[in-house]
N, C-alpha and C positions, 0 to 999 in steps of 0.2 A: 504494500500500500504506500502511496505517496503521502507527503505531509498534508496535502489538501483533503485526502480521504479520512483524516483523523480529526478535523476541526468542525465544529457545529456551524461556524460562520459560512462554510461552503454552501449550506442549504437553507439556513435561516436568515432571511433578509431583515426581519423586524420581529421583536418579541415584546408583547404588551406587558409582560410580567416576568421578571427574572426567575421567580420561583415556580410559577405555574406554566412556564413555557414547554415543559416536558412531562412525561409520565413514565413510571417504572412498570414494565410488564414482566411478570414472573412466568416462566415456562416450566412445564413438567419434565421435559427432556432438554438436554443441551443441543444447541444448534450444530449443524454438520460442517459449516465452513465459516471462515472469516467474512465479515460484512463491513463495508465502509459506511461512513456518514452519507446519508442520502439514499441508502438502500431501501427499496420498496419491498416490504415483507408481508407474509401471511400471518394468521393467528398463531402458528407454530414457530414463528421466528425464522422461517426459511424464505429465500427469495420467492416472491409471488410468481406462480407459474401461469396465472391468467389474471385478467383484470377483475374477475369475480372473486378472486382469492385475496385481493389487496386489503390489508388491514391497517398497516402503519408505515411511517417513514422514520428511519433511524436518524437521531441527532448526535449520537455517540457511536463510535465503532464498536463492533462486537467480535469476539474471538470464538473460534470453534470450541464447543463444549460449554459456552456460557449458558446459564439458565435464567438470564434476565436480559431485557433490552431497555434502552432509554430512547423513547420515541417522542415525536412532536405532538403537542397538544393542539388540535386543529383550531381551537378557539383563541389561543394566545399567540400564534405566530403567523407570519407571512413567509411563505417558502419561495425559493428560487427554483422554478420548474426545470431549468437547464441543468441543475445539479442532481436531479433524481438518477439513481443508479438502478437500471432495470433493463432486461432484454426484451421487454414487451413494447408494443407500439406506444411511443411517447405521448401522442395526443390522447389516446385512450386512457392511459394511466393518469394524466392530468385531469381528464374529465371524470374519472372514477373518484379520484381524491377530492376533487371539487364537490362532487355530490355528497361526500362524507363530511364536508364542512371546511376543508382546507382552502386557504386563499393563496394565490400565487402572484408574484410580481418579480421584477428584476431589481438590481441594486440601484439603478438610475431612476426608477419610477416606482417607489413603494406606495401602493394605493391602500390606504387604511379604511376600514369600514367605519361609517359614521352612525350607523343605527344598530 
């Protein structure tokens, strides 16, 4: 992994709250592979195999065997869509995450919700 794969600023453009910007997800079994910041994962912590399986976006890297993930809280962050790590169709992933409440912008134009 490169340095950029290790820092939350790669994927988080804006956080409304430094404490509530992420959530801890505990898993029953350890994950099978290392995952970088921005990885799009399913409920089991593995890279999502389909858009229907998408559950979370990592904001901290995870190592093989980890039984926990630190993921973005969709209500408290604006994410950089270009930083998502997935083999799935990018537009479909962004649409799926948007439907789950995630907001996207780039670093030049962070659009904050006003309502």
